[in-house]
N, C-alpha and C positions, 0 to 999 in steps of 0.2 A: 417502521424501524429506521433508526439513524445510525449509520456506521461511519466512524471517523477513520480515515485511511492516511497514514503517514509513512515516511521512509527516510533513510539516510540522515539520521540525527548526528551520527559520529561522536556521540558523547556530549554534545552541546544541547542540553535538554530545556533550557529556559524558554525557547520558542514554543515548546509543547505546552507549557503552562499558559502562555499567552493565547494559544489556539484554543485550549480548553476553556479559558474564561470567555472567549468569543462564541464558541459553539455550544457550551453547556455540556452536561454529561451525555455521552452517546449511549446507545444500546449495545454497541460493540466497538472495540478499538482494534485496529489492525496496524501493525508495524512491519514493513516489508524489508527489514534488514539493515545492517550496519548501525545497530543500536549501541555497539561497543560495550556490551555486558550490562547495560542499564535497564534491561527489560523489567526488573523489579520496580523501578521508579514508575513505570507506566502502570503496572499492575496495582500498585498502592495508590495511585492518583485517581483512579476511576472505580466506579462501583458497577462494572459490567464485565462481560467476558472479554479477554484480551488474547489476541493471537499475534505471535511474533515469530518470524522466520529468520534464519541466519543469513547474513550478507557475506560478501567476499572478505571484508575486513574483520568481521566477527570470527572468521575461521582462524586468523592469525592470533586471536586472543584465546583460542581454545574453547570456543562456544560449544555448548551441548544442545543448542537449539536445532530443530529440524530445518533442513534447507528448503523444504516444501511442505505445504499443507493443502488439504482438500476438505470441503464441507458443503452442506446444503443449507439454504434458507429458502423455504417455499419451493418453487419449481426451479430455482437457480442453483447451479453447481459451480462453486468457486474453486479456483486453483491459485494458490499464493506461492510466490517465489521471489527471490531478490532479482533474478534475471541474468546475472553474470554467466551462468552455466548455459544460457541460450543466446549469447552474443547480442543482447538487446542494444548495445551501443552501435550496432551495425544494421539494426532493423528487427522487426518482430516476427518474421516468418517462422523461425525455429520455435519461438515461444507459442505462436498460434498452433503450430503442428502438435506441440506437447499438450496444449489445452484441449485440442480436438481429440487426441488419443485418450484423454481422461474424461471426456464427455462434459467438459466445462463450457459454460456459456459466458463466464466472466473470469478473466485472468488478471490478477493484480501483481504488479512488479515494481521494482525500483531501479537502483544502480546508476542510471544515467544522470540523476539530479535534475532532469528536465521533465516537467509535467506533460502528460499526454492522455487524452481520452479519445479512443478510436473504436469504431464499430466496423468489423470486417464483414462486408456483405456476403462474401463467398463462404466463410466459415460460420457466420452468424454468432460471432464471439466478440464481446467487449474486451479490449485490452487497455488497461488503465494504469498509469504511472502517476503518483501524486507529486513527483519531484522530490526535492529535499527540504526538510524543515530547518536546516542549518547552513547548508552550503549550496545554494542554488546556482545552476549553470546556464539558465535561459537568459535571454537578452534583458529582461526587466530586473534581474538580480534580486527578486523577492522570494523569500521562503514560501513554499506552497504545500498544500494538502488538499484532499478531496473529501467531501461529505457525500455519502451514498444514502439515498432515501429509498426505502422499499415500502410501498403503500399497501393498504389492505387488499388490493386487487393483484398484488404481486408485481406491480409495475415498478420499474427502477428509474432513478434519476441521479446522475452524477453531477456534482457541482464542484468545479475547480475553484479554490479560494487561495488568495495571497495574503500573507501577513504583512501589514504595513509596519514599517519601522519608525 
């Protein structure tokens, strides 16, 4: 299974189409917030399940999206959130605590616009932020996203990718 994970498009969706042309159709698309009400663009552009949570800026636009979602794929329990409610700009401890309390082994978040893939050895939880597809803040300044592969043995592999301009 191939899952395309994006975040923080802030209404600038052209990079999404570039990413989609590079990755091909995923088996699932996850947007981790600040889609600026454009979630229908994502849903119409792929032929798979789409999960979108609200971000802090989506709230100002009156978004009716859920702020968090949970679901299972195989033996993996996912927790999706934008991250602003957990202070992710200052670290992931609160986020990891929330994931642990939900029984999640994978937490996906955005908000910082900086990509990160970390495995916490104490909690045995993956904390993954794909960065921003439109307004990157990391030093290389490239829009980023993550492709998650789950194989037939339920093994996972996260691949951080950058969009070349």
